[in-house]
C-alpha positions in Angstrom: 103.2 113.9 95.2 99.8 113.1 93.6 97.1 114.9 92.8 94.1 114.6 95.8 91.2 113.4 93.3 88.5 115.8 92.8 85.0 115.6 94.8 82.2 117.4 93.1 78.9 118.3 94.3 77.1 115.3 95.6 74.3 115.6 92.9 76.7 115.7 90.8 79.0 113.0 91.8 77.7 110.7 89.2 77.3 113.1 86.1 75.3 110.4 84.1 72.8 109.9 86.9 72.8 113.6 87.4 71.8 114.1 83.2 69.6 111.8 82.8 67.8 112.9 86.4 67.7 116.7 84.7 66.5 115.5 81.5 63.7 113.5 83.1 63.0 116.4 84.9 63.3 119.1 82.9 61.0 117.7 79.8 59.0 116.3 82.5 58.4 119.6 83.5 57.1 121.0 80.0 55.3 118.3 79.4 52.7 119.3 82.6 53.0 122.7 81.9 52.0 122.7 78.1 49.6 119.8 79.1 48.0 121.8 82.2 47.6 125.3 80.3 46.1 123.2 77.4 43.3 121.9 80.0 42.7 125.0 81.6 42.1 126.5 78.2 39.6 123.5 77.8 41.3 121.7 75.0 39.8 118.3 74.3 42.2 115.3 76.5 43.1 113.9 73.3 45.4 117.0 72.6 47.5 115.4 75.1 48.7 112.6 73.1 50.3 115.8 70.6 51.7 117.2 73.6 53.5 114.1 74.5 54.5 113.3 71.0 56.0 116.8 70.7 57.4 116.5 74.0 59.5 113.3 73.3 60.3 114.8 70.1 62.3 117.8 72.4 63.8 114.9 74.4 65.2 113.2 71.3 66.9 116.0 70.2 68.5 117.2 73.2 70.0 113.9 73.5 71.7 115.0 69.7 72.4 118.2 71.4 74.1 116.8 74.4 76.4 114.8 72.3 77.4 117.8 70.0 77.8 120.1 73.2 80.1 117.6 74.6 82.5 117.6 71.8 82.4 121.5 71.5 82.9 122.3 74.9 86.5 121.8 74.7 87.2 123.4 71.6 87.9 127.2 70.9 85.5 129.6 71.9 84.8 130.9 68.2 84.7 127.3 66.7 82.5 126.1 69.8 79.9 129.2 70.0 79.9 129.2 66.2 79.2 125.6 65.7 76.5 125.7 69.1 74.7 128.4 67.6 74.5 126.3 64.1 73.0 123.5 65.4 70.4 125.2 67.8 68.8 126.5 64.7 68.8 123.1 62.8 67.5 121.3 66.3 64.7 124.3 66.1 64.0 123.6 62.3 63.5 120.2 63.2 61.6 120.1 66.2 59.2 123.2 64.9 58.4 121.0 61.6 57.9 117.6 63.1 55.4 119.9 65.9 53.9 121.5 62.5 53.3 118.4 60.9 51.8 116.8 64.1 49.6 119.3 64.4 48.5 119.6 60.9 47.1 116.4 61.1 45.3 116.5 64.8 43.5 119.8 63.6 43.0 118.5 59.6 39.3 119.1 58.6 39.0 121.1 61.8 41.8 124.5 60.9 42.7 125.5 57.7 46.6 126.2 57.8 49.3 126.0 55.7 52.7 124.1 56.7 54.4 127.4 56.8 51.6 129.3 58.8 52.1 126.5 61.2 56.0 126.3 61.3 56.0 129.6 62.2 53.4 130.2 65.2 54.9 127.2 67.1 58.5 128.1 66.3 59.0 130.5 69.5 58.2 126.7 71.5 61.1 124.6 70.0 63.4 128.0 70.2 62.4 128.6 73.8 62.6 124.9 75.1 66.3 123.9 73.1 67.7 127.4 73.5 67.0 127.1 77.2 68.1 123.4 77.4 71.1 124.9 75.4 71.9 127.2 77.7 71.3 125.5 81.2 73.6 122.1 79.7 76.4 124.9 79.3 76.0 126.7 82.6 76.1 123.3 84.5 79.3 122.4 82.7 81.4 125.1 83.5 80.1 125.0 87.2 81.6 121.9 87.1 84.8 122.9 85.6 84.8 126.5 87.6 84.4 123.2 90.8 87.3 121.2 89.7 89.9 123.9 89.2 89.2 125.5 92.7 88.6 122.1 94.1 91.8 120.9 92.9 93.9 124.5 93.5 92.8 124.7 97.0 94.4 120.4 97.0 97.3 121.9 95.7 97.8 124.4 98.1 97.4 122.2 101.1 99.5 120.1 99.5 102.5 122.5 99.0 101.3 123.6 102.3 102.7 120.1 103.6 105.3 119.7 101.6 107.1 122.6 102.9 106.4 121.9 106.5 107.6 118.6 105.8 110.8 120.1 104.3 111.0 122.5 106.9 110.9 119.4 109.6 113.9 117.4 107.6 116.0 120.7 108.6 116.1 119.7 112.2 117.3 116.7 112.2 121.3 117.1 110.4 121.5 120.2 111.8 121.7 117.7 115.2 122.6 115.0 113.9 126.4 116.5 113.0 127.1 117.7 116.5 125.8 114.3 117.8 128.0 112.4 115.4 131.2 114.3 116.0 131.0 114.0 119.7 130.8 110.0 119.0 133.8 110.3 116.9 135.4 111.9 119.6 134.5 109.3 121.9 135.7 106.6 119.9 139.7 108.8 119.3 139.4 108.8 122.8 138.7 104.8 123.4 135.8 105.9 125.3 133.7 102.7 123.9 131.1 102.5 126.6 130.3 106.3 126.5 130.1 106.3 122.8 128.1 103.4 123.0 125.7 105.3 125.0 125.1 108.2 122.6 124.7 105.7 119.9 121.7 104.0 121.6 120.1 107.1 122.7 120.7 108.5 119.2 118.8 105.5 117.6 116.3 105.6 120.2 116.1 109.6 119.0 115.9 109.6 115.3 113.8 106.1 116.0 110.9 108.5 117.7 110.9 111.3 115.5 111.0 109.5 111.9 107.9 107.6 113.0 105.9 110.7 113.2 104.5 113.3 110.0 106.5 115.3 109.0 103.5 117.6 108.7 101.7 115.8 111.6 100.7 117.1 115.1 101.8 115.9 118.2 100.6 116.7 122.2 102.5 118.3 124.0 103.3 115.4 126.2 104.8 113.3 123.4 106.7 116.5 122.3 108.3 116.8 125.6 109.5 112.8 125.7 111.1 114.1 122.1 113.3 116.3 124.0 114.3 114.4 126.8 115.7 112.1 124.3 118.0 115.0 122.6 118.6 116.2 126.5 119.7 113.0 127.3 122.1 112.9 124.4 123.8 116.1 124.8 123.7 115.8 128.8 126.6 113.1 127.8 128.5 115.8 126.3 127.9 118.7 128.9 127.2 116.5 131.9 126.2 119.0 134.7 126.7 122.2 132.7 123.3 121.2 131.5 120.6 122.0 134.1 116.4 121.2 132.5 113.5 122.6 134.1 110.2 121.8 133.2 106.8 123.4 134.2 103.6 122.2 132.5 100.3 122.2 133.1 98.5 119.4 133.2 95.8 120.7 130.8 98.9 121.7 128.6 100.0 118.2 128.2 97.1 117.0 125.8 97.2 120.1 123.2 98.4 119.8 119.7 101.2 121.4 118.5 103.7 120.7 115.1 106.0 118.2 115.8 109.6 118.6 116.7 108.4 122.4 117.8 110.2 122.8 120.6 113.4 120.8 120.0 115.2 123.1 117.6 114.4 126.2 120.5 116.0 123.9 122.8 118.7 123.1 120.8 119.4 126.9 120.4 119.7 127.0 123.9 122.5 124.7 124.3 124.0 125.8 121.4 124.4 129.6 122.3 123.4 129.2 126.0 125.0 125.8 127.7 128.7 125.2 125.0 129.8 128.6 125.3 129.9 129.0 129.2 132.1 127.0 131.2 129.8 127.1 134.4 127.0 125.9 131.6 123.3 127.4 131.6 119.9 126.0 133.0 117.4 125.9 130.5 113.5 126.1 131.2 110.1 124.6 129.5 107.1 126.3 130.6 103.4 125.7 129.1 100.0 127.4 130.3 96.6 127.3 129.0 94.9 130.4 129.1 91.8 130.2 127.4 91.4 128.9 124.0 95.2 129.9 123.6 98.3 127.9 124.5 101.5 129.6 125.4 104.9 127.9 125.4 108.2 129.7 126.8 111.8 128.6 126.1 114.2 130.0 128.2 117.9 129.7 129.3 120.5 131.9 131.1 123.1 132.3 128.8 124.5 135.6 127.5 121.3 136.5 125.4 121.6 139.2 122.8 125.2 139.7 123.9 126.1 135.9 122.2 126.1 135.1 118.5 122.4 134.2 119.0 121.3 136.2 116.2 123.4 134.7 113.7 120.4 132.0 113.7 117.5 134.3 112.9 119.9 135.8 109.8 122.7 134.0 107.6 125.6 136.3 109.0 128.8 136.1 107.5 132.6 136.4 109.1 135.7 138.4 108.2 136.3 135.6 106.0 133.2 135.7 104.1 132.1 132.5 105.3 128.6 131.7 107.3 128.8 131.4 110.6 125.3 130.4 110.8 123.2 127.7 109.2 119.9 129.9 109.7 117.8 126.9 110.4 116.5 127.4 114.0 114.5 130.6 114.7 113.9 131.2 111.2 112.6 127.7 111.0 110.3 127.8 113.9 108.7 130.7 112.7 108.0 129.7 108.7 106.6 126.6 110.1 103.8 128.4 112.4 103.2 130.8 109.5 102.7 127.5 107.9 100.9 126.1 110.1 98.6 128.5 111.8 98.8 131.9 109.5 98.4 134.6 111.4 96.8 132.8 114.4 99.8 132.7 116.6 102.4 134.9 118.2 106.0 134.4 118.4 108.8 136.7 120.1 112.0 136.4 121.4 113.4 138.4 124.4 117.0 139.1 126.4 117.4 141.0 129.3 120.2 143.2 129.7 121.9 141.1 132.0 121.7 137.9 129.8 119.4 135.3 128.9 117.2 134.4 126.5 113.2 133.8 126.2 111.5 132.8 122.9 107.5 133.0 123.6 104.8 131.0 121.3 101.3 131.2 121.6 99.3 129.2 119.8 95.1 127.7 119.6 94.4 125.1 121.8 93.7 122.5 120.4 93.2 118.7 121.4 92.8 115.3 119.7 89.3 115.3 120.8 88.8 118.6 119.3 90.3 117.3 115.9 88.2 114.2 115.7 84.8 116.1 116.1 85.8 119.1 113.7 88.2 116.7 111.4 88.9 118.9 108.0 90.5 116.1 104.9 91.6 119.6 103.7 93.9 120.8 106.3 97.7 120.6 105.9 98.3 119.3 109.1 96.6 116.1 110.3 97.5 114.5 113.8 100.8 112.4 113.5 100.7 108.5 114.0 100.4 107.7 117.7 104.1 107.4 118.5 104.6 104.6 121.0 105.0 105.4 124.9 108.7 106.5 126.1 110.7 106.0 129.1 112.1 109.1 130.4 115.6 109.4 132.1 115.8 108.2 135.3 115.1 110.7 137.9 113.2 112.7 135.3 109.4 113.4 134.2 107.7 116.6 132.7 107.4 118.2 136.2 110.7 117.0 137.6 113.5 120.0 137.8 117.6 118.3 136.4 
């Protein structure tokens, strides 16, 4: 997975332009400061030419320092700081020497001072200007380095989260696929070609629908229910009247966004632990309600509940032979995906009554595609998935129906 490009603070988006802007602004400000001080002290106007020459000198010397500092910034601290101090001392000496020479020409015949006196008297100006310039140069570059590292770390964390969401999502299809292919194989061995062909067609529709969605993406609850209907159509060919379903979904909840394939493993668990072991089968119910700014989802069944082997789906249990009896994918997968997607801002509970039945309660923030468009965040690990094509539900079923 490629690392996303670094996007710096807008002012420093073009570092070359930012450097020249700061150069011109800084040295222009230094010229104006010295010029205004000279005028305020009643100095003649032609002194501005001397100040301009010394300012241009400082500007030019700072360009040379910039080239030196750029080479030093990635060196070892001892080498970098030692060479920086040496370069700064040389630059101050050169700057002060030129300033003293120009001042000597200007005040020739007016003030009788030696070069050494002028050099010592004027050295504080280049020391202040070039010292401040050097400190600012390193400060800005270290700021940009820290900003880039923080930005890349944030993006890598987002990509790691997205990769983990994809990994968790990809655990689901094989878990269901093996059971379906086994059923198809059984139908072929029994020479029941029409049911086998129908199951293959529905399996291909289910896989085509799930594969076009982003692994770490979001879908609306309506789309998630369509995916469930495709899955249940396949399972009904296995269990027929033993599998009964009931959907009770608020109109407002249909547009709610949730991680794709979030509910399918819950329904698959219900089929595995409620419908399959009971001769009379079981009923699986899905309820969705919007409560304020929260979406509450409930998946329940009329199976044996805690009395059955369902806890094996939370932990990897071992039989007496030491072989695992559960893959540990279903509920643990959902818990991990919710943690990755919402952090602590979600609720995940499992319940079972004394007389049987098992319920999974999920509560997440209520969001819609319109909300995400209005406040899009490119760093977010979960982005809306590509819109899936409309799918036809099974005959006689819709999102409010009871089968």
